[in-house]
VEXZA-978001 format. One line per 5 residues: number of its first residue (from 1); for each residue z, y negated, x negated of N, C-alpha, C. Coordinates in steps of 0.001 Angstrom, whole numbers, plus 500000, padded with zeros to 6 digits. Layout:
<atoms>
NUM = Z,Y,X,Z,Y,X,Z,Y,X  ...
</atoms>
This chain:
<atoms>
1 = 401741,561746,521065,402040,561949,519615,403000,563282,520084  403442,564241,519219,404133,565569,519632,404990,565029,520217  405617,565828,520289,407758,566260,520567,407880,566111,519325  407922,567167,518755,408541,566891,517756,409014,564684,516865  407517,565105,516387,407359,563683,515902,408327,562479,516178
6 = 408404,562056,517935,409444,561121,518587,410516,562006,518015  410797,563432,518118,412212,562940,518669,413043,562633,516995  411885,563400,515881,412285,562446,514249,412470,560832,514283  411712,559975,515191,411634,558783,514664,412845,558142,515880  413065,558710,516909,414212,558333,517189,415459,558534,516495
11 = 415535,559592,515893,416372,560036,515452,416802,559166,514470  415305,558531,513350,416176,557384,511662,416381,556379,512965  415576,555964,513744,416629,554913,514185,417401,554832,515238  418841,555517,515278,420096,556215,515396,420431,555278,514726  420105,556692,513464,420594,556297,512020,420506,555117,511071
16 = 419829,554339,511594,419467,552890,511689,420308,551812,511677  420593,552597,513301,422000,551379,514616,422838,551742,513582  423134,553171,513157,424842,553435,512909,424739,553010,511672  424349,553439,510909,424239,552279,509587,424392,550987,509596  423853,550216,510518,424327,548845,510950,425285,548422,511471
21 = 425872,549126,512565,426791,549606,513432,427872,549650,511937  427842,550576,510858,429370,550418,510040,428789,550084,509024  428062,549092,508997,427633,547771,508213,428685,546604,508573  428469,546096,510136,429087,545151,510922,430743,545776,511141  430957,546630,510848,432543,546913,511124,432785,546995,509518
26 = 432633,547210,508276,432677,547265,507461,433381,545255,507326  431882,545169,507592,432269,543134,507362,433386,543262,508661  434201,543059,509516,434163,543173,509777,435636,543016,509194  436301,544473,508976,437112,545642,508277,437214,543912,507021  436551,544032,505968,436837,542891,504943,437022,541635,505563
31 = 437124,541296,507067,437000,539498,506727,438725,539559,507735  438189,540909,508246,439808,541583,508860,441220,541765,507334  441156,542101,506502,441194,542303,505053,441767,540829,504599  440975,539738,504961,440847,538610,504663,441885,537493,504856  442072,537815,506191,442487,537215,507240,443937,537548,506769
36 = 443924,538956,506072,445091,539204,506122,445519,538996,505282  445302,538591,504492,445814,538472,502883,446077,536892,502480  445180,536267,503166,445288,534368,503646,446867,535031,504457  447016,535578,505434,447580,535190,506299,449401,535802,505896  449171,537051,504542,450038,536680,504517,450611,535863,502788
41 = 449343,535638,502561,449911,534590,501309,450220,533384,502053  449709,533020,503225,450579,531907,503911,451705,531878,504252  451926,533270,505212,453357,533201,505604,454822,533398,503668  454253,533440,502516,454495,533885,501020,454697,532441,500778  453839,531773,501203,454530,530049,500407,455440,529347,501420
46 = 455301,529843,503170,456230,529473,504012,457458,529745,503468  457184,531488,503422,459418,531761,502772,459227,531378,501259  458412,531007,500990,459235,530356,498956,460013,528744,499266  459274,528180,500978,459472,527007,500661,460683,526693,501471  461005,527692,502637,462451,528088,503250,463853,528143,502125
51 = 463219,529547,501096,464496,530028,500772,464204,528619,500071  463457,528693,499279,463541,526578,498915,464534,525978,499079  464633,525616,500861,465565,524100,500865,466795,525267,500821  467231,523742,499687,469326,523882,499838,470315,523595,500655  469218,524804,501899,471139,524451,503057,470580,525431,503951
56 = 471311,525568,504847,470799,526417,505801,469948,526665,507320  468934,527613,507371,468074,527446,508108,467769,528666,509755  468024,528183,510814,467815,529243,512143,466939,528482,513284  466780,530038,513249,465990,529509,514941,466182,529826,515870  466152,529219,516527,466830,530282,518513,466231,530192,519665
61 = 466672,531535,520263,465848,530764,521346,466794,529907,522661  465844,530092,523957,466654,528988,524906,467827,529557,525370  467786,530626,525140,469068,531668,525909,470025,531510,524769  470674,531222,523119,470736,530595,521672,471152,532157,521056  469327,533315,521218,469561,533895,520313,468693,533557,518879
66 = 469671,533984,517696,468796,534076,517231,467706,534513,516834  466576,534368,516094,465113,534547,516441,464756,535212,514548  465775,533732,513888,465599,533930,512759,466693,533056,512213  466367,533574,510355,467995,532658,509565,467939,533058,508039  467824,532408,507282,467270,532793,506095,467819,533113,505215
71 = 468121,533309,503531,468756,533586,502722,469650,533007,503272  469580,531550,502772,471025,531129,502487,472147,531290,503566  471257,531378,504835,472477,531703,506372,472788,532309,506395  472077,533586,505604,472575,534899,505614,474050,535344,504605  473409,535390,503468,474947,534348,502342,476011,533701,502812
76 = 476113,533268,503717,477211,532886,504824,477405,533998,505772  476847,533873,506627,477600,534398,508085,477776,536329,508041  477395,536630,506570,477503,538160,505404,476614,538593,506493  475608,538493,507425,474732,539054,508554,473431,538641,508530  472617,539380,508513,471627,539095,509783,471586,538912,511015
81 = 471978,538063,511908,472079,538599,513013,472004,538508,513807  470583,539226,514210,469294,538595,514660,469268,539186,515735  469662,538566,517036,469636,538683,518348,470634,538383,519142  472153,537818,518226,473395,537025,519068,473144,536180,519246  474097,535246,519299,474256,533582,520450,474533,533046,519199
86 = 473899,531713,518536,474056,531216,517596,475353,530233,518056  475821,530511,518891,476730,530017,518378,478262,530349,518132  478571,531626,518679,479248,533041,518085,478706,533142,516355  477743,533253,515565,477512,533302,514820,477667,532133,514018  477373,531062,514515,478208,529916,513586,479297,528913,513714
91 = 479844,528682,514714,481080,528372,514930,482025,529492,515201  482272,530888,515244,482838,531615,516289,483395,530644,517697  482331,530663,518333,482919,529900,519753,482384,530933,520487  482643,531440,522057,482739,531873,522942,481607,531730,524413  481294,529721,523714,480455,529326,524260,479640,528654,524429
96 = 479103,528230,524375,477604,527312,523722,478626,525546,523034  478642,524829,522459,478713,523949,521771,479080,523224,522030  479850,522532,522394,480318,520919,523494,479573,520395,522811  479297,520383,522158,477865,518961,521067,477188,519325,521036  476923,520367,521761,474874,521178,521611,474609,520118,522831
101 = 473065,520110,522184,471890,519307,522327,470513,520027,522537  470553,521079,523244,469395,521871,523074,468530,521831,524085  468710,521353,525145,468913,520711,526306,467626,519702,525626  467976,518562,524812,466873,517609,524022,465837,518380,523565  466650,519324,522557,465894,519153,521561,464311,520683,522919
106 = 464688,521130,523464,463465,522229,523624,462923,521125,524573  463321,520510,524944,462175,519328,526389,461430,518227,524224  460960,518972,523790,460886,518254,522116,460916,516947,522151  462470,516601,521615,462686,515783,521109,463579,516530,520136  462381,515859,518885,463509,516561,517544,464636,515468,516871
111 = 466267,516263,517280,467913,515617,517321,467875,515982,515670  468454,514862,515343,469142,514790,514119,470609,513975,514581  471407,514981,513375,473430,514898,513371,474221,515329,512551  475106,514741,513264,476890,515128,511448,477269,515955,512894  478611,517094,511651,479212,517313,513007,479360,518153,511896
116 = 481717,518747,512200,482647,519488,512029,482664,520137,512455  482340,522037,511435,482444,523043,512075,483726,523553,512504  484443,523856,513071,485488,524519,513301,485207,525303,512741  484909,526588,512507,485036,527271,511922,485041,527192,509981  484996,526553,508946,485248,526870,508137,485253,524499,507689
121 = 485815,524094,508757,486176,523087,508020,485581,521923,507428  484173,522551,507428,482935,521772,507215,482171,520654,507785  481636,519378,506729,480872,518471,507797,479310,518885,507560  478599,519228,508811,476626,519536,507901,476187,518110,508680  474955,518045,508090,473969,517838,508934,473146,518312,509503
126 = 472559,518037,510521,471705,518959,511150,470858,518557,511743  468925,519015,511481,467658,518565,512458,467862,519959,513245  467624,518866,514369,466699,519897,515268,465625,519881,515549  464337,520591,515869,462853,520326,515576,462529,521569,517216  461419,522250,517944,461572,522697,518841,459973,522668,517906
131 = 460342,524425,518131,458605,525526,518111,457464,524948,519402  456622,525643,519352,456143,526057,520767,455299,526645,520063  455617,527675,521031,454578,529530,520555,453410,529662,521731  451581,529922,520979,451521,530315,521663,451478,530688,523409  451852,531933,523560,452223,531863,524846,452939,530963,526144
136 = 453868,529722,525490,453839,528654,526143,455521,528524,525504  456173,530216,525132,457538,529016,524792,458450,528871,524260  459672,528521,523947,459707,527151,522938,461259,527460,522141  461082,527312,520864,462126,528226,519830,462706,526839,519457  464072,526603,518661,464529,525452,518512,465042,526101,516996
141 = 463938,525594,515999,464066,525274,514756,465433,524523,514256  466600,524742,513456,468095,524249,512768,467398,524412,511514  468058,522816,510808,467726,522817,509128,468945,522282,509168  469818,522862,508563,471102,522392,508093,471505,522323,506911  472415,521045,506351,473165,520662,504866,474080,520258,505140
146 = 475595,521032,504326,477067,520830,503891,476468,519620,502900  477830,518540,503830,477537,517085,503454,479248,516828,503266  479284,517885,503328,480638,517792,503424,481104,516834,502255  480910,517041,500940,481433,516104,499380,480824,514397,500121  479667,514472,500589,478991,512795,500455,480168,512221,501848
151 = 480694,512939,503011,482081,512673,503780,483185,512361,503131  483651,513315,502724,484740,513141,502052,485121,512128,501082  483468,511851,500214,483689,510843,499452,483570,509216,500250  482926,509506,501311,482870,507544,502354,483768,508193,502832  484644,509016,502753,485930,508607,504255,487702,508266,502571
156 = 487380,508547,501114,488207,507484,500115,487785,506807,500095  486537,506391,499991,485947,504851,499591,486536,504061,500601  486626,504481,502453,486462,503610,502794,488229,503840,503053  488661,504402,502778,490052,504879,502722,490191,503788,500986  490281,503341,499873,490266,502997,499371,489711,501212,499474
161 = 488663,500828,500214,488299,500037,500699,490042,499615,501863  490008,499751,502786,491593,499567,503928,492886,498769,502506  492719,500446,501567,494782,499476,501592,493703,498542,500460  492303,498430,500081,492542,497085,498865,492150,496116,499969  491629,496362,501062,492042,494759,501815,493754,494353,501864
166 = 494555,495472,502552,495375,494918,503110,496628,494813,501695  496009,494870,499765,496376,494691,498805,496029,493285,498606  494988,492674,499324,494201,491885,498958,495496,490372,500002  495259,491441,501523,495756,490265,502297,497518,489592,502305  498362,491042,501758,499494,490940,501403,499919,489539,500103
171 = 499123,490161,499057,499560,488897,498154,498919,487548,499012  498583,487005,499671,498037,486668,500805,499934,485268,501559  499533,487151,502464,500865,486965,502735,502213,486442,501761  502232,486705,500432,503557,486464,499609,503318,485409,499251  501735,484239,499006,501799,483294,499405,502158,482407,499436
176 = 502024,482406,500906,502261,481556,501773,503431,481901,502874  504393,482366,501821,506256,483611,502930,506861,482388,502453  507886,482524,504072,508765,481693,503938,510202,481983,503797  510307,482944,504318,511546,483970,503806,511124,485737,503739  511961,486098,503572,512016,487698,503129,511658,488655,504920
181 = 511991,488094,504935,511965,488686,506659,510353,488137,507166  510113,486970,507505,508949,487222,507727,507586,487317,506442  508440,487190,506314,507208,487770,504174,507020,489775,504977  508027,490748,504992,508088,492394,504845,507246,492234,506827  507905,491244,507758,506853,491530,509301,505739,491413,508623
186 = 505336,490289,508221,504044,489901,507811,503339,491019,506923  503608,492118,506473,503049,492431,505751,502778,493745,507230  503880,493969,506966,503862,495619,508304,502336,495357,509211  502681,493952,509426,501298,493888,510942,499870,493893,510101  499685,493348,508718,498496,493433,507638,498399,495153,507828
191 = 499471,495599,507153,498752,496739,507140,498723,498248,508065  499160,497614,509620,498294,497486,510840,497098,497418,511028  497151,496342,511030,495578,495646,512122,494702,495540,510759  494693,495190,509758,493752,495229,508438,493312,496803,507670  494387,497603,507274,494618,498489,506973,493945,499811,508305
196 = 494178,499433,509160,493771,501000,510121,495144,501788,510898  496957,501426,510026,497317,502772,510061,497934,502588,511106  498965,503770,511534,499255,503827,512536,500351,503334,513270  500945,503298,511949,502825,502237,512089,502923,502149,510681  503846,500458,510909,504553,500447,509307,505884,500195,509200
201 = 506394,500103,508608,507968,499546,508754,508540,499985,506909  509631,498342,507072,510183,498381,505357,511286,499130,506401  512442,499729,505462,513524,500052,506122,514341,499771,503982  516008,499410,504120,516914,498899,503335,517650,499915,502806  517901,499976,501446,519125,500920,501483,520358,500843,501564
206 = 521556,500905,502773,522291,500518,502234,523719,500816,501129  524464,500302,500790,525394,500974,499772,526509,501226,500872  526814,501407,501737,527491,501657,502842,528116,503916,502609  529385,504196,503173,529514,504987,503073,528196,506329,502903  527925,506067,504260,526641,507011,505239,525028,507084,503948
211 = 525220,505357,503316,524202,505427,502772,522329,505370,502981  522762,504010,504816,521899,504390,505629,520447,503824,505299  520306,503982,505657,518339,503588,505533,518123,502246,506271  518457,500302,506566,518752,500461,507853,516764,499981,508313  516467,500146,509349,514820,499255,509342,514340,497711,509447
216 = 514212,497240,508913,514167,495214,508915,512666,494573,509280  511605,495419,509423,510918,494820,509576,509599,495582,510297  509195,495592,510807,507398,496702,511081,506481,496291,512215  505489,496863,512221,504157,496498,512793,503291,497438,513335  503166,497735,514527,502039,498794,515133,502041,499717,515579
221 = 502428,501226,516237,502740,501528,517458,505050,502401,516733  505244,501752,517499,506169,501499,516979,507103,502539,518482  507025,501917,519489,507635,502094,520732,509052,503282,520467  509850,501962,520024,511380,502622,520353,511733,503571,519333  511051,503650,518161,510784,505005,517370,512019,504373,515812
226 = 512252,504028,515635,512430,503557,514734,514899,502802,515181  514264,503824,516609,515756,503351,517012,516428,504931,516971  515672,505694,516851,516010,507837,516693,515675,507241,515745  515689,507207,514986,515021,508003,513186,516597,508048,512552  517532,507042,512351,518827,507319,511859,518510,508239,510132
231 = 518144,507236,509439,517701,507901,508398,518504,508244,507262  518907,508734,506320,519417,508282,505857,519553,508346,504286  519981,507746,502784,519164,508379,501755,519792,509228,500800  521170,510013,501778,521772,510647,501169,521193,512132,500492  521653,512866,500335,520692,514340,499874,521809,514858,501333
236 = 521071,514959,502620,521328,515395,503752,520193,515917,504790  519687,516805,505687,519024,516899,506441,518301,515564,505683  518497,515036,506982,518443,513741,506927,518294,512040,505801  517568,512706,504505,518233,512201,503627,516916,513490,503308  515843,514207,503679,515216,515301,502706,514320,514823,503241
241 = 513477,514010,504089,512378,513520,504938,511981,512339,503688  510935,511581,504208,509781,511159,503391,510670,509833,502960  511618,508439,503666,511907,507396,502876,513454,508131,502418  513505,509062,502695,515505,509175,501771,514880,509318,500097  513884,509878,500496,512804,511483,499242,512721,509541,497809
246 = 511786,509346,498816,511488,508221,497662,512838,507324,497882  513417,507485,498237,514492,506156,498443,515128,506526,497134  515649,507823,497177,516961,508753,495764,515923,508933,494921  514741,509567,494628,514546,509767,493249,513297,508061,492676  513191,507964,493545,512779,506699,492874,510923,506717,493178
251 = 509957,507610,493756,509574,508141,493961,508565,508121,495663  506976,508227,494804,506280,508235,496880,506564,510058,497179  506490,510613,498040,506726,511132,498515,505997,510851,500182  505211,511507,500272,503709,512285,501410,504661,513476,502174  503928,513439,503544,503929,513790,504758,502934,514323,505572
256 = 502234,515031,504230,499642,515667,504943,499880,516309,506668  500794,517040,506690,500903,517499,508575,502542,517166,508870  502599,515863,510058,503944,516135,510199,504618,517658,511909  502727,518499,511583,503394,519220,512689,503590,520726,511900  503518,520386,511075,503768,521869,509526,505291,521905,509045
261 = 505424,520971,508431,506541,520071,507230,507162,520206,507482  508150,521230,507060,509213,521491,507176,510550,520331,506852  509806,519484,506222,511216,517900,505895,510797,517246,506706  509931,517523,508017,509711,516401,509387,510247,517137,510178  511491,517730,510347,510947,518529,512000,512757,517760,512288
266 = 513494,517139,512162,514196,515892,512415,513227,514991,512510  511977,514679,512929,511854,513705,513494,510241,513705,514291  510510,514710,513976,508650,515741,514677,508166,514967,515791  508985,515710,516926,508945,515540,518540,508541,514116,518406  509395,512760,518207,509303,511608,518641,507936,511198,517349
271 = 507361,511767,516603,507064,511236,516004,505765,511599,516201  505238,512943,517260,504266,513191,517256,503342,512893,518489  505076,512652,519539,504581,512085,520606,504468,510246,520761  504251,509802,519154,503900,508375,519382,502576,508264,518497  501793,509976,518246,500092,509464,517730,500739,509424,516211
276 = 501823,510344,515919,501835,509597,513723,501495,511698,513662  500902,511254,512542,499843,512746,512307,500862,512718,510684  500628,511904,509675,500517,512000,507881,501765,510396,508386  502272,510831,506759,503001,509499,506667,502713,509182,504925  503515,508149,504403,503811,508000,503043,504848,507386,502694
281 = 505645,507589,502424,506433,506423,501480,506556,506166,500308  507326,504771,500434,506822,503822,498815,508612,503956,498395  508862,503413,496975,510123,502980,496829,509394,501471,496343  510817,500484,496849,510382,499399,496506,511777,499465,495238  510751,498810,494009,511962,499022,493254,511952,497577,492879
286 = 513724,497557,492220,514051,496078,492169,514603,496697,490729  514911,495262,489883,515023,495312,488387,515951,496951,487577  516938,496877,488582,517417,497984,487893,518327,499267,489312  517271,499158,490630,517609,500099,491630,516434,500444,492555  516780,501034,493246,515877,501363,494542,516439,500824,496076
291 = 515691,499019,496692,516295,498528,497411,515979,499346,498432  515099,500122,498628,514363,500568,500415,512963,501397,500060  512277,501319,501217,511419,502632,501404,510393,500925,502807  508958,501454,501719,507673,500656,502718,506921,501850,503169  507131,502113,504174,507065,503843,505887,505371,503029,505882
296 = 504720,503926,505642,503324,503451,506616,502664,505647,507352  502613,504958,508956,502363,506305,509062,500706,506334,509370  500498,507464,509311,498517,507250,509916,498148,508908,511212  497397,508275,512305,496676,509696,512974,496252,510454,513320  495511,510723,511560,495451,511250,511428,496077,512442,510187
301 = 495520,513702,510305,496454,514614,509056,496143,514535,508028  496480,514370,507034,496122,514515,504919,495494,513168,505115  496449,511988,505755,495377,510157,505473,495289,510047,504047  496261,510944,503186,496458,509710,501700,496050,510219,500852  494830,510626,500346,494136,510858,499199,494453,509459,497723
306 = 494429,510222,496510,494611,510220,495679,494647,508550,495179  493315,507634,495293,492754,506408,494955,493893,505752,496175  493614,506347,497223,494988,505378,498513,496084,505102,497691  496692,505975,497351,498029,506460,496662,497767,506267,496152  497657,505055,495204,497604,504044,493984,497524,503045,494472
311 = 496321,503479,495904,496577,500944,496503,497898,501463,496808  497934,502241,497462,499326,501542,498301,500551,501418,497733  500030,502496,496502,501551,502305,495582,502062,500637,495067  500790,500419,493762,500168,498496,493771,501179,497536,494781  500450,498530,496116,501336,496956,497261,502761,496984,497455
316 = 503175,498842,497810,503987,498522,497569,505194,497647,496180  504882,498097,495070,505391,496786,493920,504972,495556,494124  504618,495272,495009,503838,493491,494985,505041,493326,495926  504954,494512,497208,505980,494044,498467,507181,493862,497806  507994,495102,496981,509127,494779,495924,509451,493590,494828
321 = 508367,492915,494759,508236,491791,494022,509130,490687,494457  508037,490464,495755,507195,489862,496769,509099,489637,498081  509285,490402,498203,511180,490603,498361,512271,490221,497766  512117,490802,496138,513164,490009,495401,512962,488257,494787  511319,488610,494490,511226,486759,494073,512153,485608,495523
326 = 511347,486248,496754,512280,485724,498157,514202,485679,498005  513616,486514,498074,515245,487131,498142,516201,485951,496953  515937,486332,495800,516467,485371,495063,515795,483341,494973  514993,483294,495108,514708,482052,496369,515835,481357,496739  516101,482473,498359,516477,482235,498995,518525,481854,498477
331 = 518810,482805,497553,519742,482548,497030,520086,481129,496348  519121,480848,495121,518541,479900,494950,518839,478332,495400  518569,478858,496513,518674,476918,498092,519952,477238,497930  520830,477625,498443,522320,478328,499308,522982,477577,498054  522630,478306,496488,523349,477482,495050,523427,476132,494792
336 = 522030,476033,495240,521834,474438,495349,522427,473792,496191  522603,474578,497639,523578,473811,498578,524878,473423,498367  525366,474851,498194,526476,474693,497628,526622,473678,496364  526276,473448,495418,525732,472760,494712,526377,471659,494620  525268,470872,495871,525488,470023,496205,526849,469609,496914
341 = 527086,470664,497891,528962,470449,498313,529657,470170,497780  529608,470600,496580,531060,470813,495760,530253,469626,494722  529130,468759,494223,529109,467546,493838,529184,466500,494806  529493,466627,496072,529616,466123,497262,531699,465642,496077  531441,466731,496640,533470,467299,496991,533238,466496,495587
346 = 533091,466697,494087,534247,465944,492881,533252,464990,493204  532096,463988,494015,531993,462244,493810,533250,461900,494725  533710,462448,495573,534196,462243,496742,535379,461505,496063  536367,462921,495326,537446,462382,494797,537059,461535,493110  536443,461660,492343,535843,460559,491371,536078,459681,491562
351 = 535654,459283,492674,535662,458294,493314,536429,457086,494335  537213,458237,494074,538359,457544,495149,539694,457919,494794  539866,458400,492929,540207,459095,493165,542183,458044,492450  543494,458050,492178,543597,456848,492362,544552,457003,490576  543958,457545,489727,544116,457925,488530,542617,457972,487440
356 = 542417,457530,486258,541669,457592,485442,540702,458922,485495  539708,458738,485911,538650,459793,485919,537860,459873,484088  537303,460853,483522,536393,459950,482423,536154,461519,481509  534666,461540,481128,533793,461520,479603,533744,461734,478779  534380,461689,477432,533656,461255,476119,532465,462029,475406
361 = 532027,461525,474591,531617,461942,473718,532883,462671,472417  532564,463392,471318,533401,463372,469803,533373,462122,469256  532023,460987,469398,531604,459915,468038,532777,459496,468873  532547,459465,470220,533473,458027,471091,532584,457592,472121  531493,458203,472809,531319,457280,473863,531388,457411,475017
366 = 531396,456809,475896,531225,456925,477206,530760,458157,477774  531056,459077,478922,529766,459534,479455,529730,459166,480603  531306,459433,481380,531525,458990,482534,532680,458344,482585  533343,457559,483941,534404,456608,484040,534291,456758,485651  535363,456340,486594,535914,456967,488291,535908,454871,487449
371 = 536398,454683,489280,536072,452901,489370,537900,452298,489139  538866,453551,488876,540270,454036,488783,540284,453858,487393  539694,454264,486652,539906,454298,484956,539174,452406,484626  538122,452053,485437,537806,450933,485448,538515,449577,485941  538890,449420,486857,539876,449196,487033,541577,449069,486436
376 = 541892,450485,485588,542772,450064,484979,542991,449300,484438  541301,449568,483272,541023,448997,481824,540795,447090,481916  540754,446788,483794,540249,445318,483791,538997,445045,483971  537466,446064,483568,536210,445735,484263,535894,445812,486063  535162,445191,486133,534428,445066,487661,534129,446623,488017
381 = 533731,446910,486885,532865,448774,487446,533156,449752,486190  532622,450847,486536,532196,452155,485835,531190,451565,484756  530356,450441,485230,529133,450840,483965,529440,449667,483166  530533,448477,484176,530539,447581,482998,531445,448024,481767  532446,449083,482415,532883,449373,481414,532417,450831,479743
386 = 531395,450339,480624,530999,451576,480049,530055,450974,478974  529226,450318,479073,528532,449036,478925,529291,448574,477351  530528,447268,477491,531435,447338,476749,531683,447966,475793  532075,449511,476125,532064,450896,475234,531977,451453,474098  531663,450848,473304,530885,452356,472686,531183,452945,472103
391 = 532560,452429,470985,533260,453204,469991,534903,453806,470409  535355,454232,471460,536610,454764,471916,537433,454543,470863  537781,454715,469542,539077,454423,468328,538880,453126,468512  537353,452565,468310,537545,451140,467599,537316,450201,468661  537683,450462,469686,536981,449366,470758,538238,449523,472057
396 = 538351,450466,471497,539540,451087,472630,541530,451020,472305  541462,452623,471825,542330,452354,471255,543455,451583,470131  544556,451360,470677,545598,450535,469514,545495,450947,468500  545426,451399,468137,545579,452541,467124,544820,453352,466673  543622,453195,466071,542514,454660,466159,542691,455944,465247
401 = 544138,455874,464667,544746,457246,464497,545249,458115,465359  544822,457097,466756,545803,457797,467971,544423,458755,467910  543313,457700,468092,542254,458894,468714,541731,460217,468292  542035,460212,466383,541618,460911,465486,543167,462228,465649  544520,461895,466140,545347,462362,465776,545122,463336,467575
406 = 544392,463030,468822,544285,463315,470101,543529,464878,469528  541954,463836,469018,540904,465078,468535,541544,466411,467557  542388,466079,467186,542568,467132,465967,543614,468084,467220  544702,467181,467985,545208,468374,469121,543794,469423,470006  543879,468492,470281,542653,468739,471376,541184,469945,470616
411 = 541573,470104,469249,540265,470871,469567,540912,472129,468670  541891,471917,468805,542864,473177,468080,543410,474013,469527  543980,473490,470514,544383,474170,471789,543287,473978,472346  541745,473545,472507,541584,473209,473397,542066,472384,474731  543234,472590,474489,543508,471541,475920,545058,470592,475821
416 = 545603,469531,475965,546810,468362,475758,546656,467912,477084  547189,467996,477205,548491,467655,478179,550104,466411,477419  550343,464864,478284,551165,463708,478233,550374,463355,476863  549433,463220,476477,549264,462471,474688,549668,461358,475435  550234,460139,474695,550663,459422,475093,550327,458003,473847
421 = 549304,457166,474080,548847,456384,473623,548579,455184,473356  547925,453899,473368,548282,452270,473601,546615,452099,473765  545737,451556,474380,544787,450859,474539,545036,449833,475014  544347,448918,475157,543165,447498,475342,543089,447042,476415  543892,446349,477167,543125,445938,478455,542127,445046,477872
426 = 541071,445188,479415,539972,443775,478818,540605,442188,478252  541476,442123,478723,541543,440487,478454,542636,440809,477718  542674,442038,476798,543352,441848,474887,545175,441574,475415  545070,442029,476631,546624,443064,476800,547028,444387,476251  548158,445458,475721,548168,446540,475329,548240,446669,476953
431 = 548639,447997,477276,548884,449148,478193,549169,450209,477766  549919,450920,478146,550728,452843,477777,549832,453478,478439  549291,454564,477921,548410,455043,478817,549007,456890,478273  548707,457505,480404,549216,458782,479397,547833,459993,479710  547521,461381,478582,545887,461174,479077,546683,463301,479317
436 = 545836,464300,479872,545096,464912,480875,544171,464833,480114  543746,466152,478582,542208,466747,478217,542373,467430,478352  540644,468222,478468,540078,469141,477386,539318,469546,476994  538333,470530,476078,537616,470335,475771,536354,470869,476121  535044,470449,476424,534242,470632,476816,533687,471516,475795
441 = 533398,473566,475055,532480,473330,474582,531013,474404,474566  529393,473790,474085,529027,473935,474261,528526,475796,473585  526636,476492,474063,526564,477897,473630,527497,478349,472315  527113,477178,471045,527661,477967,469957,528747,477524,469247  529781,477321,471032,531238,476695,470178,531380,475537,469894
446 = 530463,474491,468877,530948,472750,469156,531202,472495,470537  532644,470944,470355,532457,470511,472008,531077,469035,471508  531125,469660,473041,530193,468991,473484,530633,467455,473528  532028,467822,475235,532527,466222,475223,533973,466395,475876  534307,465733,475933,535880,466104,476234,536123,465510,477681
451 = 537481,465709,478774,536815,465388,479931,538445,465244,480356  539083,463755,481411,540534,464431,481801,540932,463612,482420  541436,463173,482347,543116,462222,483554,543900,461338,483076  543437,460594,483145,544730,458580,482638,545564,458241,483327  546788,458080,483495,547474,457613,484550,548085,456519,483046
456 = 548127,455796,483947,548785,454538,483177,550241,454280,483432  551055,454221,482632,552277,454629,482397,553260,453287,481973  553025,451612,482040,552770,450977,481733,554133,450085,481742  555087,450015,481793,556804,449976,482175,556822,448269,482633  556421,447600,483396,556639,446512,484064,557784,445485,482848
461 = 557403,444628,482458,558228,443596,481458,557963,443243,480236  557448,445134,479945,557663,446637,478766,556608,445274,478078  556893,445602,476304,556889,444957,475711,555248,445694,474141  554678,444699,474618,553296,445441,473612,554104,445710,472580
</atoms>
């Protein structure tokens, strides 16, 4: 074959091979474009999922450097901290977080936990997951959700629950209390043991010149604190703390942070030494005055939210009621004892008096007669005389008109002394008597009965 023809064939062949290579390149480029488009679509989907996550997400390396952060997190930090240390970006710390669990994550474990950030004092729920790269390296992906509202709701519920338990237990204590001292001591114990508070104590407002607040019951970690407080309810420095204010104003007083509240300056050092961080003072109100204050201390700052305060105010009302009730009960017992003593004393005088003593109705019926009067009239006993005489004017008085005159004079004056008259002895003889009496009236002013003393003045040999 001529050389010219061979060259043409070779050229055609090379052109065909070139076309095949170009077609292959075009097919490869098309396939690459399809892969690129697919990868772009897949990343767009992942990005949409990431940004749809209602929380914060970031990825960091084993040396704590930020490799990725979602838009929510960028908005929180105010910039995109690529390559910066995660602990500095997230929590404003200069070294890895004390609670960091990266070691477990980089060993392949998914870790879930909750943390209170020192940067903004908010609670977060964190899920840390390892991400393995094709080159064998490992990163950490963190998905974070703000759970502050949930934690606050849980804490509020916990506080309300402990206040309710305390209220219920205090009702039981009142039902079984023997006296005010044991009742107040038991309530303080319940506040600490059931409610979980650090200290509880009751102070009564004295009416002395210094307007002293006197501690009368306590429970919990006290360690001599009440011996140092020297609290008054006067409007002075040591009376402007929560206890004095609650007593003076009749309103609940709260110290949220003992470390900073200026009203707590006189007691701050001793309080912090014993682990107190916040307190509430609840007035114990009587019918016409504030009796004192019920004081509760917590070991955490700002420990008393609105719902808990409401329940504790109910508790203070119950305590004040129980205290007043037990004090009245004790007063009644003392009064009853005094009445029993007076009655016994009166009964002794009544039974052993040498003069006659009596009580009678305006209608003429005897209510009481002592032995001396019964003997004076010839009866064996007071009961015999009271059974025999049912109408003084007709049966005892020699002249019934004397009885009528006696009641008229006594009705006008209310008291009558030296009234002389004659009465019948049981044996029918007549004796002369001298009556000192008074009229006892009821609430309407009507005469309820007469009472008095009778002395026999019959002279020997006197004619009736």
